[in-house]
C-alpha positions, -999 to +999 in steps of 0.1 A: -328+068+416-307+097+406-294+076+377-325+083+357-318+121+355-299+119+322-329+100+307-353+125+320-333+153+305-332+134+272-370+131+274-372+169+279-353+173+246-379+150+229-407+172+243-390+205+232-390+194+196-427+202+193-428+238+207-396+247+189-411+236+155-444+253+162-428+286+173-406+286+142-436+280+119-456+307+137-427+332+132-419+334+170-382+330+163-369+344+196-389+318+217-378+291+193-342+303+197-344+302+235-359+267+235-334+255+209-305+267+231-322+250+262-324+218+242-287+221+232-276+227+268-297+197+279-278+175+255-245+186+270-259+182+306-273+147+302-241+135+286-220+151+313-241+136+341-241+101+325-203+101+321-195+119+354-216+097+376-217+066+354-255+070+350-254+054+316-281+031+303-290+013+272-321+035+269-299+066+271-274+053+245-303+048+221-326+078+231-299+105+233-288+104+196-324+099+185-335+130+205-307+150+188-318+137+153-354+145+160-346+180+172-324+187+141-349+172+117-379+190+131-360+223+132-349+218+096-384+211+084-399+240+104-373+264+089-381+250+054-419+254+059-414+289+072-393+296+041-362+305+062-341+279+043-341+272+005-357+239-005-327+228-025-306+231+007-332+212+028-334+184+001-296+182+002-295+177+039-323+152+039-307+133+011-274+130+031-293+117+061-313+093+040-282+079+024-265+075+058-296+059+073-298+033+044-261+027+046-262+023+083-290-002+081-272-022+055-240-022+075-258-033+106-275-061+088-245-073+068-220-072+096-242-081+126-228-051+144-248-035+171-239+001+163-226+022+134-198+045+144-201+082+136-172+098+118-155+131+127-169+148+095-204+138+106-198+155+140-186+186+122-217+185+100-239+184+131-220+213+147-224+234+115-260+225+112-267+236+148-247+268+142-267+275+111-300+270+129-289+294+157-277+320+131-311+318+113-331+321+145-309+350+158-312+367+124-349+362+122-354+374+158-334+406+157-329+414+120-293+425+124-273+397+110-264+402+073-277+375+050-242+364+040-236+350+075-263+325+069-247+317+035-213+311+052-230+287+076-248+270+048-216+266+029-200+250+060-229+226+062-225+217+025-188+212+028-193+187+057-221+170+038-196+162+011-168+152+036-190+130+057-206+112+028-172+108+012-159+092+044-189+069+048-187+058+012-150+053+014-151+032+046-185+016+054-197+019+018-166+000+006-172-027+032-208-030+021-199-032-015-173-059-009-197-080+012-225-077-014-203-085-044 
């Protein structure tokens, strides 16, 4: 019975996506920040419990990264609609994710694999993205962070967009190209 706890925590993260997005759009950045941090901590907690007590499940292996992606995508769009991120930057992030999604689908179809492996640059990209969101929410809540801190975080995200896409194109992209041609 206790083995469902990680899945319930993942479900909580899915639920938190909506109020985080609404609070950002409404300009209640502090509440959005608190909920975003709770969602981030829940991600660490469900992973820890699943590994520590061997409470893993196929649902959890599918739902956990999906909840993370929903949280990041919804937060990104809410920050875009509330004009806290420039549209060119949002389009760049969405293009990266779209390219990786299409590439992953092709890879899974062509190689009959049941999962696409994330690369280390993609993990860094996710970390920088989360840090950027937290910086924006802190800056918007308290008005004490200089704007250049956001630009540094945005630069980190852009660097890891290039590195992660380069890695995917060099490995999985090359495999796909060889299989097609």
